[in-house]
Structure formats: C-alpha cells, structure tokens
C-alpha positions in Angstrom: 0.1 -0.2 0.1 1.2 3.4 -0.8 1.1 6.4 1.6 -1.7 8.4 0.1 -3.2 10.5 2.9 -1.7 12.3 5.8 -4.0 14.3 8.4 -4.7 15.1 11.9 -1.9 13.9 14.6 -0.5 11.3 11.8 1.0 14.2 9.5 4.0 11.9 9.1 1.7 8.7 8.7 -0.6 7.8 6.1 -3.6 6.9 8.7 -6.7 8.8 8.5 -7.3 11.1 11.7 -10.5 9.1 12.3 -11.6 5.7 10.5 -15.1 5.8 9.3 -18.1 3.9 10.5 -16.6 3.2 13.9 -19.0 2.2 16.5 -18.3 1.4 20.2 -15.3 -0.3 21.4 -14.6 2.7 24.2 -13.2 -0.3 26.5 -11.2 -1.9 23.8 -9.7 0.9 22.8 -8.5 2.0 26.2 -7.0 -1.4 26.7 -5.4 -1.4 23.6 -3.9 2.3 24.1 -2.5 0.8 27.4 -0.7 -2.1 25.8 0.7 -0.1 23.4 2.2 2.3 26.3 3.5 -0.8 27.9 4.8 -2.8 25.1 6.7 -2.2 21.8 4.9 -5.2 20.2 1.2 -5.4 20.5 -1.2 -7.8 18.4 -4.6 -7.7 18.1 -5.9 -11.0 17.1 -9.5 -12.4 16.3 -11.7 -13.8 13.6 -12.1 -12.2 10.5 -14.8 -9.3 10.4 -14.5 -9.0 14.0 -13.1 -5.3 13.5 -9.6 -5.5 13.9 -8.3 -3.2 11.4 -10.8 -0.5 12.4 -10.0 -0.7 16.0 -6.1 -0.8 15.3 -6.6 2.1 12.9 -8.7 4.1 15.6 -5.7 3.4 18.2 -2.9 4.1 16.1 -4.4 7.6 14.9 -4.9 8.4 18.4 -1.7 7.4 19.8 0.8 8.2 16.7 4.5 9.0 18.2 6.3 11.8 16.8 7.2 10.0 13.6 3.3 9.1 13.0 1.7 6.0 12.5 2.0 4.1 9.2 -0.2 1.4 8.2 0.9 -1.5 5.9 -1.5 -3.5 4.3 -0.5 -7.1 3.7 -3.6 -8.9 2.4 -2.9 -8.3 -1.0 0.6 -9.4 -0.7 0.9 -13.2 -1.6 4.8 -13.7 -2.2 6.8 -13.5 0.9 9.7 -11.8 -0.8 7.7 -8.9 -1.1 6.9 -8.0 2.2 9.8 -6.2 2.7 9.0 -3.9 -0.5 5.5 -3.7 0.9 6.7 -1.9 4.0 9.2 0.2 2.1 6.2 1.7 0.3 4.1 2.3 3.0 6.5 4.3 4.6 7.0 6.3 1.5 10.5 5.7 1.2 12.6 5.8 -2.3 16.1 4.2 -2.3 18.2 4.1 -5.6 21.1 1.9 -4.2 21.6 -1.6 -4.0 20.9 -1.9 -0.5 18.0 -4.6 0.0 14.7 -3.2 1.3 15.4 -4.7 4.7 18.4 -2.5 4.8 16.7 0.4 3.8 14.4 0.0 6.6 17.0 -0.3 9.2 18.7 2.8 8.1 15.2 4.7 8.2 13.7 3.5 11.3 17.3 3.7 13.3 16.7 7.3 14.8 13.1 7.4 14.3 9.9 7.0 16.9 7.0 5.7 14.7 4.2 3.2 15.0 4.2 0.7 12.3 0.7 -1.2 11.8 1.2 -4.7 10.2 -2.3 -5.3 9.0 -3.2 -8.6 7.9 -0.3 -10.6 8.1 -1.6 -14.3 9.1 -0.7 -15.5 5.6 2.8 -14.3 6.0 3.4 -15.0 9.6 6.8 -16.3 9.6 8.4 -13.5 7.3 6.7 -11.1 9.5 7.6 -12.5 12.8 11.3 -12.5 11.5 11.0 -9.0 9.9 9.1 -7.6 13.3 11.7 -9.3 15.6 14.6 -7.7 13.5 13.4 -4.0 13.2 12.2 -4.2 17.0 15.7 -5.2 18.2 17.6 -2.8 16.2 15.5 0.3 16.2 14.8 1.5 19.7 12.1 4.1 18.8 9.9 1.6 16.7 6.4 0.2 17.8 4.4 -2.5 16.1 0.9 -3.1 16.0 0.4 -6.3 14.4 -3.0 -7.0 13.2 -4.2 -10.7 12.4 -6.0 -13.9 13.1 -3.1 -15.5 15.3 0.0 -13.7 17.4 3.2 -13.5 16.0 4.5 -15.5 19.0 7.6 -13.1 19.7 9.4 -12.3 23.0 7.7 -9.3 24.8 4.5 -9.3 22.4 1.3 -8.4 24.2 -1.8 -9.6 22.4 -5.4 -8.4 22.7 -7.8 -10.8 21.7 -10.7 -8.8 20.1 -14.3 -10.1 21.1 -17.3 -9.5 18.8 -19.6 -6.4 19.9 -21.9 -6.7 22.6 -25.4 -6.9 21.9 -26.0 -2.7 22.3 -23.2 -2.1 20.2 -24.4 -4.5 17.4 -27.6 -3.2 17.5 -26.0 0.7 17.3 -23.9 -0.6 14.4 -27.0 -2.3 12.7 -29.2 1.0 13.0 -26.4 3.2 11.9 -25.7 1.0 8.6 -29.2 1.1 7.8 -29.5 4.7 8.0 -26.6 4.8 5.4 -29.0 2.8 3.1 -31.8 5.5 4.4 -33.7 2.9 6.6 -35.1 4.3 9.4 -35.4 1.6 12.1 -37.9 1.7 15.0 -36.9 1.9 18.6 -35.9 -1.4 20.2 -36.8 -3.8 17.3 -36.8 -7.0 18.7 -36.0 -8.9 15.4 -33.1 -6.6 14.9 -31.8 -7.6 18.5 -32.3 -11.2 17.6 -30.6 -11.0 14.7 -27.9 -9.1 16.2 -27.5 -11.8 18.6 -27.6 -14.9 15.9 -24.8 -12.9 14.1 -22.5 -13.2 17.5 -22.1 -9.2 17.1 -19.5 -9.8 14.3 -19.0 -6.3 12.8 -18.8 -7.8 9.1 -22.0 -10.0 9.4 -23.8 -7.3 10.8 -23.3 -4.9 8.3 -23.8 -7.5 5.6 -27.4 -7.9 7.1 -28.3 -4.4 7.2 -27.0 -4.1 3.6 -30.1 -6.2 2.5 -32.6 -3.9 4.4 -33.7 -2.2 0.8 -35.3 -5.6 0.0 -36.2 -7.4 3.3 -37.4 -6.5 6.9 -35.5 -7.3 10.1 -37.8 -10.1 10.4 -37.5 -11.6 7.2 -33.9 -11.3 7.3 -34.0 -13.4 10.6 -36.1 -16.0 9.1 -33.7 -16.6 6.1 -30.7 -16.6 8.1 -31.8 -19.4 10.5 -32.5 -21.4 7.5 -29.3 -20.9 6.2 -27.6 -21.4 9.6 -28.9 -24.7 10.2 -28.0 -26.0 6.8 -24.5 -24.9 7.5 -24.4 -26.1 11.1 -24.5 -29.3 9.5 -21.1 -29.1 7.7 -17.4 -28.7 9.6 -17.7 -29.6 13.5 -14.1 -28.6 13.9 -14.7 -24.9 13.2 -14.9 -22.2 16.1 -18.6 -21.0 16.4 -17.6 -17.5 15.6 -16.1 -18.7 12.2 -18.9 -20.7 11.4 -21.1 -17.8 12.2 -19.1 -15.4 9.9 -19.1 -18.1 7.1 -22.6 -18.7 7.5 -23.2 -14.6 7.3 -21.1 -14.4 4.1 -22.6 -17.5 2.7 -26.3 -16.4 3.4 -25.4 -12.9 1.7 -23.9 -14.7 -1.0 -27.4 -16.9 -1.4 -29.4 -13.9 -1.2 -27.7 -12.4 -4.4 -28.7 -12.7 -8.0 -27.1 -15.0 -10.3 -25.2 -12.0 -11.7 -24.1 -10.8 -8.5 -22.5 -14.0 -7.2 -20.8 -13.9 -10.8 -19.3 -10.7 -10.3 -18.5 -11.4 -6.4 -16.4 -14.7 -7.5 -14.7 -13.0 -10.6 -13.6 -9.9 -8.7 -11.7 -12.2 -6.3 -9.2 -12.0 -8.9 -7.9 -8.4 -8.1 -5.5 -7.6 -5.4 -6.1 -4.1 -3.6 -8.3 -2.0 -5.1 -9.4 -1.8 -8.6 -11.4 0.3 -11.0 -14.6 0.2 -13.1 -12.7 -0.1 -16.1 -10.8 -3.0 -15.0 -13.9 -5.0 -14.1 -15.7 -4.2 -17.3 -12.7 -6.0 -18.9 -11.9 -8.4 -16.9 -15.3 -9.7 -15.3 -17.8 -9.0 -18.2 -19.0 -11.9 -20.5 -20.4 -15.7 -20.0 -23.1 -14.7 -18.2 -22.5 -11.4 -17.2 -23.0 -8.7 -20.0 -20.9 -5.6 -20.1 -23.8 -3.4 -20.0 -24.8 -5.1 -16.7 -21.6 -4.6 -15.0 -21.8 -1.2 -13.3 -25.6 -1.9 -12.2 -24.3 -5.5 -10.4 -21.2 -3.8 -9.0 -23.5 -1.0 -7.7 -25.6 -4.0 -5.8 -22.6 -5.5 -4.5 -21.6 -1.9 -3.1 -25.2 -1.4 -1.7 -25.1 -5.0 0.1 -21.5 -3.9 1.5 -19.8 -6.7 -0.3 -17.5 -4.2 -1.7 -16.2 -1.2 -0.4 -15.9 2.3 -2.5 -12.7 4.5 -2.4 -12.8 8.2 -3.7 -9.1 9.0 -4.7 -7.4 11.9 -6.6 -7.5 9.5 -9.8 -11.1 8.5 -9.4 -13.5 6.0 -8.0 -11.9 2.4 -6.7 -13.4 -0.3 -5.2 -11.9 -3.0 -2.7 -13.2 -6.2 -1.4 -12.5 -7.1 2.4 -10.0 -10.1 2.4 -12.7 -12.3 4.1 -15.3 -11.7 1.3 -13.0 -11.9 -1.2 -11.6 -15.5 0.2 -15.2 -16.5 -0.4 -15.6 -15.4 -3.5 -12.1 -17.0 -4.6 -13.6 -20.4 -3.5 -16.5 -20.0 -5.6 -14.3 -18.9 -8.6 -12.3 -22.3 -8.0 -15.7 -24.2 -7.8 -16.9 -22.9 -11.1 -13.3 -23.9 -13.0 -13.2 -20.5 -14.4 -10.4 -19.3 -12.2 -7.4 -19.7 -14.8 -9.4 -18.0 -17.5 -9.8 -14.9 -15.1 -6.6 -15.2 -14.2 -5.7 -14.7 -17.7 -8.3 -12.1 -18.4 -6.8 -10.1 -15.1 -3.1 -10.6 -16.8 -4.1 -9.4 -20.2 -5.7 -6.1 -18.7 -2.7 -5.0 -16.8 -0.3 -5.9 -19.6 -2.5 -3.4 -21.5 -2.2 -1.0 -18.8 1.5 -1.3 -18.7 1.6 -0.8 -22.6 -0.6 2.0 -22.5 1.1 3.8 -19.6 4.7 3.4 -21.1 3.3 4.8 -24.4 1.5 7.8 -22.3 4.7 8.4 -20.3 5.9 10.6 -23.3 2.9 12.8 -23.3 1.2 15.6 -21.0 -0.4 12.7 -19.2 3.0 11.7 -17.4 2.0 12.7 -13.9 -1.3 10.8 -14.2 0.4 7.8 -15.6 2.8 7.8 -12.5 -0.4 7.9 -10.1 -2.2 5.4 -12.0 1.0 3.0 -11.8 1.2 3.8 -8.0 -2.7 2.7 -7.5 -2.3 -0.3 -9.7 1.1 -1.7 -8.0 -0.4 -4.7 -6.0 -2.5 -5.9 -9.5 0.6 -5.1 -11.6 2.8 -7.4 -8.9 -0.2 -10.2 -9.5 0.2 -10.1 -13.1 4.1 -10.4 -13.0 3.9 -13.2 -10.5 1.3 -15.2 -12.5 3.2 -14.8 -15.6 6.8 -15.6 -14.0 5.6 -18.9 -12.5 3.7 -19.9 -15.6 5.6 -21.8 -18.3 3.6 -20.5 -21.2 3.8 -17.1 -19.5 7.3 -16.3 -19.2 7.7 -14.0 -22.1 5.0 -12.0 -21.1 6.4 -11.5 -17.7 9.6 -10.7 -19.4 7.5 -8.0 -21.4 5.9 -6.6 -18.2 8.7 -6.0 -16.3 10.7 -4.3 -19.0 7.6 -2.0 -20.1 7.5 -1.0 -16.4 11.0 0.5 -16.9 9.4 4.3 -16.1 7.9 2.9 -12.9 11.1 1.2 -11.9 13.7 4.0 -13.1 11.2 7.1 -13.3 9.2 6.6 -10.1 11.8 5.7 -7.4 11.2 1.9 -7.5 14.7 0.7 -8.7 15.2 -2.1 -5.8 11.4 -3.5 -6.7 12.2 -3.1 -10.3 15.3 -4.8 -10.1 13.8 -8.0 -8.2 11.4 -8.4 -11.0 13.7 -8.0 -13.7 16.4 -10.5 -12.4 13.8 -13.1 -12.1 12.6 -12.5 -15.7 16.0 -12.5 -17.5 16.9 -15.8 -15.7 14.2 -17.7 -17.7 14.0 -19.0 -21.0 11.0 -17.8 -22.6 11.9 -18.6 -26.5 11.2 -14.8 -27.2 13.9 -13.0 -28.1 12.4 -9.5 -28.0 11.0 -9.6 -24.5 13.8 -11.0 -23.0 16.2 -8.5 -24.8 14.0 -5.5 -23.3 14.1 -7.0 -19.7 17.9 -7.0 -20.2 18.5 -3.4 -21.2 16.3 -2.4 -18.4 17.9 -4.6 -16.1 21.2 -2.9 -17.2 19.7 0.7 -16.9 18.3 -0.2 -13.2 21.8 -1.2 -12.2 23.8 2.0 -13.2 21.3 4.0 -11.6 21.9 1.8 -8.6 25.6 2.4 -9.0 26.2 -1.2 -9.6 28.6 -1.3 -12.6 29.6 -4.9 -13.0 26.2 -6.4 -13.0 25.1 -3.6 -15.3 27.7 -4.0 -17.7 27.2 -7.6 -17.8 23.3 -7.3 -18.6 24.2 -4.6 -21.5 27.0 -7.1 -23.0 24.6 -9.7 -23.1 21.6 -7.5 -24.3 24.1 -6.2 -27.1 25.3 -9.7 -28.3 22.3 -11.4 -28.6 20.5 -8.2 -30.1 23.0 -8.5 -32.9 22.6 -12.2 -33.4 18.8 -11.8 -33.3 19.3 -8.6 -35.9 17.3 -6.9 -33.4 18.0 -2.9 -34.3 16.0 -1.4 -31.5 17.5 -3.5 -28.7 21.0 -2.7 -30.0 20.4 0.9 -30.1 19.0 0.6 -26.4 22.1 -1.5 -25.2 24.4 1.0 -27.0 22.6 3.8 -25.3 22.7 2.7 -21.7 26.5 1.2 -22.2 27.2 4.8 -23.1 25.3 6.1 -19.8 27.6 3.7 -17.9 30.8 5.3 -19.4 29.4 8.7 -18.4 29.2 7.9 -15.0 32.3 6.0 -14.6 34.3 9.0 -16.2 34.8 7.9 -19.4 33.7 10.9 -21.3 35.0 10.2 -24.8 33.6 6.8 -24.7 30.3 8.0 -23.6 30.3 10.6 -26.2 31.2 8.0 -28.7 28.5 5.5 -27.8 25.5 8.0 -27.0 25.9 9.6 -30.4 25.9 5.9 -32.0 22.6 5.3 -30.2 21.2 8.5 -31.0 21.8 8.0 -34.8 20.4 4.4 -34.2 17.3 5.7 -32.7 16.9 8.1 -35.9 17.4 5.6 -38.2 14.2 3.3 -36.8 12.1 6.3 -35.7 12.3 5.7 -32.2 11.4 8.9 -30.1 10.5 8.8 -26.1 11.6 9.9 -22.9 14.6 7.5 -23.0 15.8 8.4 -26.1 15.4 12.2 -25.3 17.7 11.4 -22.0 20.4 9.9 -24.2 20.6 13.4 -25.5 20.9 14.8 -22.1 23.7 12.5 -21.3 25.4 13.4 -24.3 24.9 16.8 -23.5 26.7 16.1 -19.9 29.7 14.5 -21.6 29.9 17.8 -24.0 29.9 19.9 -20.6 32.3 17.6 -18.9 34.5 18.2 -22.1 34.3 21.8 -21.8 31.8 22.5 -24.8 29.2 24.0 -22.8 27.7 25.8 -26.0 26.9 22.4 -27.5 25.5 21.0 -24.3 23.0 24.1 -24.4 22.0 23.2 -28.0 21.3 19.7 -27.4 19.7 20.5 -24.3 17.3 23.2 -25.8 16.5 20.7 -28.3 15.6 18.1 -25.6 13.4 20.9 -24.0 11.5 22.2 -26.8 10.7 18.6 -27.6 9.6 17.4 -24.4 7.4 20.7 -24.3 6.0 19.9 -27.5 4.7 16.3 -26.0 4.1 17.4 -22.7 7.0 15.5 -21.0 8.2 16.5 -17.5 10.8 13.7 -16.6 13.5 14.1 -19.0 12.5 17.8 -19.3 14.1 18.1 -15.5 17.5 17.0 -16.3 17.8 19.1 -19.4 16.9 21.9 -17.1 19.5 20.6 -14.8 22.1 21.2 -17.6 21.0 24.5 -18.8 21.1 25.3 -15.1 24.6 24.5 -14.7 25.6 26.5 -17.8 23.4 29.5 -16.4 25.6 29.4 -13.4 28.7 29.2 -15.2 27.8 32.4 -17.3 26.8 34.4 -14.1 23.0 34.4 -14.9 22.1 33.5 -11.2 18.3 34.2 -11.1 18.0 32.0 -14.2 19.8 29.5 -13.0 17.4 29.2 -9.7 14.7 29.3 -11.7 15.7 26.5 -14.1 16.8 24.1 -10.7 13.1 24.8 -9.1 11.5 23.8 -11.9 13.9 20.8 -12.2 13.5 19.9 -8.6 9.9 20.3 -8.6 9.3 17.8 -11.3 11.8 15.1 -10.1 10.4 15.3 -6.5 7.0 14.7 -7.9 8.1 11.7 -9.6 9.7 10.5 -6.5 12.9 10.5 -8.7 15.7 10.7 -6.1 18.4 10.9 -8.2 17.3 14.0 -10.0 16.5 15.5 -6.7 19.6 15.5 -5.2 21.4 16.7 -8.2 19.1 19.9 -8.3 19.6 20.3 -4.6 23.5 19.9 -5.0 23.6 22.4 -7.9 21.3 24.8 -5.8 23.6 25.0 -3.2 26.5 25.8 -5.8 24.0 28.9 -6.9 23.3 30.0 -3.4 26.8 30.0 -2.5 27.3 32.2 -5.8 24.6 34.6 -4.4 26.6 35.1 -1.2 24.6 32.9 1.5 27.4 30.6 2.6 25.7 29.3 5.4 22.3 28.4 3.2 24.8 26.9 0.8 26.2 24.7 3.3 22.9 23.7 4.6 21.9 22.6 1.3 25.0 20.6 0.9 24.2 18.9 4.2 20.7 18.2 2.9 22.0 16.6 -0.1 24.5 14.6 1.9 21.6 13.0 3.9 19.6 12.0 0.9 22.9 10.5 -1.0 22.8 7.2 1.2 19.4 6.5 -0.5 20.9 7.3 -4.1 24.1 5.4 -3.8 27.8 6.4 -4.0 27.7 10.4 -3.8 28.0 11.9 -7.4 28.7 8.4 -8.6 31.9 8.8 -7.2 32.5 10.9 -10.5 35.3 13.3 -10.1 33.4 15.2 -12.8 29.9 15.6 -11.1 31.7 16.2 -7.8 34.0 19.2 -9.2 30.8 21.8 -8.5 30.3 20.1 -5.0 33.9 20.8 -4.4 33.7 24.3 -5.6 31.0 25.0 -3.6 32.3 23.5 -0.3 35.5 25.5 -0.7 33.7 28.6 -1.1 31.4 28.2 1.6 34.2 27.0 4.1 36.3 30.2 3.1 33.2 32.9 4.0 31.9 30.8 7.4 35.1 28.9 8.8 35.4 25.4 9.1 33.4 25.4 12.5 30.5 27.4 11.3 30.5 25.4 7.8 30.4 22.1 9.7 27.3 23.0 11.9 25.4 24.2 8.8 26.3 21.1 7.2 24.9 19.1 9.9 21.7 21.3 10.4 21.1 20.3 7.0 21.8 16.5 7.0 19.0 16.5 9.8 16.5 17.5 7.6 14.2 14.6 5.9 13.8 14.3 2.4 10.4 16.1 2.5 12.0 19.1 4.4 15.0 19.3 2.3 13.2 19.6 -1.1 10.8 22.4 0.8 13.8 24.0 2.0 15.6 24.1 -1.6 12.2 25.3 -3.1 11.4 27.8 -0.5 14.1 30.2 -0.9 15.0 30.7 2.8 16.9 33.9 3.9 20.3 33.2 6.0 20.2 31.6 9.6 20.1 33.8 12.5 23.6 34.1 13.7 25.2 33.6 10.3 28.3 35.9 9.6 27.7 38.5 7.1 28.8 37.5 3.4 31.7 39.3 2.3 30.0 40.2 -0.7 28.5 38.7 -3.6 30.8 35.9 -5.1 31.3 36.4 -8.7 30.8 32.9 -10.5 33.5 33.6 -13.1 35.7 33.2 -10.0 33.9 30.2 -9.1 34.2 28.6 -12.6 35.2 25.1 -12.9 37.3 23.3 -15.8 34.9 20.6 -16.7 37.5 19.2 -19.2 39.5 17.3 -16.7 38.3 15.7 -13.4 38.7 17.6 -10.6 40.9 16.0 -7.9 40.5 18.4 -5.0 42.5 18.6 -1.8 40.7 17.6 1.4 40.9 19.5 4.5 43.1 16.8 6.0 45.3 16.4 2.8 45.3 13.8 0.0 42.4 13.9 -2.8 39.1 13.0 -3.2 36.7 12.1 -6.1 33.4 11.9 -4.4 
C-alpha cells in the first residue's frame, strides 16, 4: 500500500485521523492504548470480520508517536519476498541503491520514533515475525501494532484478543448501517436484537445483513438467516462457532444475491488491492455477465457492503475485504473458471502497462505515475502469474521491461530489479521480450551504482541483439552502455556510444523519454569536456521536444544541464528558476537522483549569490539524501567538481566550524523538508556571519575538461 493521505496527528503517517463507521469499542480502545504504552509489540487478534483493522486504525491515529503511524496492508501481498517491499512502500521510502529493502528499513527506522501497523499478516506469519523481531531489535524508537488472526509469537509481544461487539453495540452498528441505506428502524426492534445475537455481534456479518434492508425487513432477514445457519451447521464440526457464524453470514449474503451478483463477486476475487470500473468491465464481463450490466451489478454489491468504495484523487476505486474476497475465490475455483479469469486479469494489466509506457511520453505523465502507483498490487499479481506459468514467461519479461518508467522514473529501482532479475533468468523463447528486460535491468543497475552487473546485462543484451538482428535492442544496449561510461568518467567513450545510439534511434524512428534522456546524457558528456555551447544546444532541443509533447521527467534533467551553464555564465536568477522547476518535477516523480542533483547545484548557486550558510545547509541536506541514491555524485570526479567548489567557497566565508555546523543542520532534514527548504528560498539563518560580498561566478568557474581532484581538509585527494 502506498501512503496517500496525511492528516491530523498522523501528519507524518498514512492513517486517516478518524477511521469511518466506528461504533463502540471504548473499553477495547482504552485497553489497546495501555498495551501500546507498555509494550513495543502489540498484536490484535480475532476472527475475520470482527473489526480488528478498524480498532487498530482508531488506536493508532490517537496514539501516534512523533514519527507518525504508518499502516502496511499485507492482505494483497502473496509472495513472502515482497513483504519488505510493501513496508518500504507504505513508509513512502525511495531508495536507488543496491541495498535490500530490509537494509533500507534499518537505516530509516534507526533514529525515528514511529508506529508501524502491520495489517493482515496471518498468511505471511513467518516472514513477518522475522521482520518484526529484527526491526524492533535494531530500532529502539519503533513500535509495532500487528493485526491478524493469530499472534506472531515473539518475545515481549502483548496480545489483545478482540471479541465481537456486545449486543447494544451490535444493534447500534446495525441501525447506523441501515441509516446509511436510507432505512430508519423503530426503537428497540426485537427482530433486530435477535438478528444481531444470531450474528454473534460480528461487525462484518452485521453490516452484510444491514445491506439487505432495502429488500427485506429485519424479521424476514432473521427467518432467512435461521434457514441458512441450520444448513451450514451440519458442515464442519471443528470450526469455531464464530468462524461458522461469519462463514454463514457471508454465505447467506451470497445466497441472497442474484446469479449475476454471485458471478461478479467470484470474478472480483482475482483483483489484488483496489481496482477501478474499467478493469472490472474488461476482466469480469462476458459468459453470463453482459458488459452493459456490470455497473448495475457492481452497484448492488456496493449497496450490500460486499465491496467498499474509495474516493481517490485518481477517481473512484473499489475494494473487497479479504474475508469476502476469499469466499469469492472459493466460488471462482468451484466454477472452474479461475484460470480464464487470471488470464483476463493478466491481459488487462499487460495492456495497462503498455498504455502507460506509451503515455509516459505525453502531457499525462503525472497521471501515468499516479495510475501505476495505484495499480501496483495488481501489476505485481500479473507479474507473479506470468513468471510462474511456463507458457507465460515471455509476457512476464515484457511486463517487467515495459514498466521501466516505474522502476527508473518513479523511484522503485529495488523492486524493479527484483522482477527483472527473475525475468531474465528464465528462458522464454522470445528474444524481443527478454532483450528488453535485459537492457532495462542494465539501466536499473546503473542507476543503483552497481556497474559490474549493469555491464554484464548490457553486454549480453548487445550480443543477443546482434545475433537476432534486433536494431531496437542494439540501440538501447549501446545507449545504456554509454550512460555507464558517463558515470564512470570515460567521457570520450560515453560521447562515442551516445552519439551512435542516438543515430540508431533516428534511423529506426524511435522517440520517447529514454531517447531524449540519451541526448541529455550526451550534453552532460559535452559539458564535462568543456563544450558548454554544444551542451546548451542539445538540451534546448530536448526541452523543446519535451514541451511539445508535455513530457516533464526527461525535461527536468535537461533543465539541470541548462542551469549549470546559466550559473557558469553568471545568470544566477535564471539558474535558480531552472533548478526550481527541475527539482519540483523530479521530486513529484519520486526521482531521488534528479532531486539530489538539483539540490547539489542549488547549493552552488546559493553560494554564488553570497549565502554561504544556506549553501552549506543545502550541501548537508544533499548529503543526507545520497545514502538512498548510491555513491555520492557517482564517485565521479566530473560530477563532484561543482560540489567541491561550493564547499571551498562556503568554508572560506564561514570558517570550518560554522560550515560543519550548517552541514549538520541540513543533514538533519528529511527528504520532504530538504526539498521544501530548497524550493522555499529561505533567508540566511540567524547568527550567520554577514557574507563578504557576492561571489562572482567567474571566480567560481570549474574547468570541466578534466576531473577535479581537490585537496581535502586533511590532505590527500578525493573524488566524491
């Protein structure tokens, strides 16, 4: 689950201030609050539908520590290897390095005080227990609130077994849900009380029953439920009574559905997490459910609380509670239609990924980023299906490669590498799909600073592309090899490879964000070799094409190069405007590399403007961001030269002690605060020595034609 809402006391979390439709539970809330005060690990247990998630959300929103309360929704995660990724994503972390997600979590949580809510872990209990034990052991400020049907069984764990609602609270919930459907019940309705007793006070069962009030009176509901319960009571004798009651309530609600509603309920179970109407139309229609009827049938399931609605910035989405989804999955399996529905699901998300890849190079780039973020659980499901079905491997390779913009452009390098490495290990018999996965893998590894695996993947891609006579794959492999030469300071080779790749792109008619990024990279190589005029010409062309197509991601990198040249020419207001635009775009896409490069250059511009203290603070902020990107400034002497110049200028004006103090202040800023600071153009801090006049950019100019190996304060030389 991705953090999408920040409100109330959880300003640094992803939980709403007050979860909706919460009735009663005052005693349980008090008990849970005390448990959270007394123990760093508390687990709320109970049968499905008893209200564990709502209670935990309410308690967390009221008891959030300074770092906030963060909910990790695990119900849609099926692969144990993706649990760490889910936690990283829920915390809103972006990491471009080769660190594992577990290492990223350790680094983030080490000095923070926050509450982590692990919701729906029971099918992943072993991996979750291991994760929690390790995180709690290493992060003294971390508290964990686990929510599932069983304990984690770890030392120090406090377990709160949640019972169903009492009779009065169950009646209150029934009345509240009836009012939601426009039904006003009489005072102290005996049938309502008896129905709530028969439902054992299980909130989900009560809500499902209330969803039927538009068609049946409480007395009619009670009679029908009695018939259903007697039938199911003859089934499994080993099931706990409350489990039987919930299963009975869900089955009874299912039985009261029309055939079309039952069919859609079963088919909706193929989705992971949330889904939209378009996906439902494609995946679930046909064979007994006409496409024209899908919306009406979906609306009925919504009215009956079988599904819930989520209003998001991206439009209306829907979700099934896991207990209800599991019931539908059983019915889908019983129909024998499960394999076909999973293929339909795969086809829809393959098509979505293809559309998003094409639309990434358009004015809808921001919409594409948001759409892919919302659809990640289902995209993961499609990837798992393809990479675990022998006849689907080539589609898994295609899907992993087509999502390059998500991995590289939206800050998900680690997860992208996880899928790409799985994909290229498999023999699909389809050269084109595997070649794309190979060059994307090489690209991702470059951005992570992992040069050896990057070169291996790109060499394999180039050799196989030559054998297969695939000019597109040859161009991409050559392009990314040129990018690798750029970040490893081989400028002449970088220029040769990038020019050749761009020529190949032109010959085959290829134009997209990646192709334009190759032109920006060529501009960087030219700038590093001293030809600033050529760099400007190349980047102005990229800027024009990007603006013609509404493209913002690659444009941000072109602005970065143009800003450097503007600084070099003494045009400081222009340089700042370009970098502000660059940083806003990069940060919006969660592109940590673009963000930290912009902050580094903003520090240099700030120093040139005469604000040495703010420049040092921004350098500290950038230093705090680099560990999540990789080797600072790629370990490149060329990229490092402006940083060294900025440091030398600031040290000269502030003195070593004050400079280091400002750097430490900047390093304490988290990423959001660092970007806000860089974009906010703050004035110098109180107590900062008055600058000795504006620093002339000409005096700060760097000779980019050779690597800068600047003396450190302790002697010797450094390149990053």
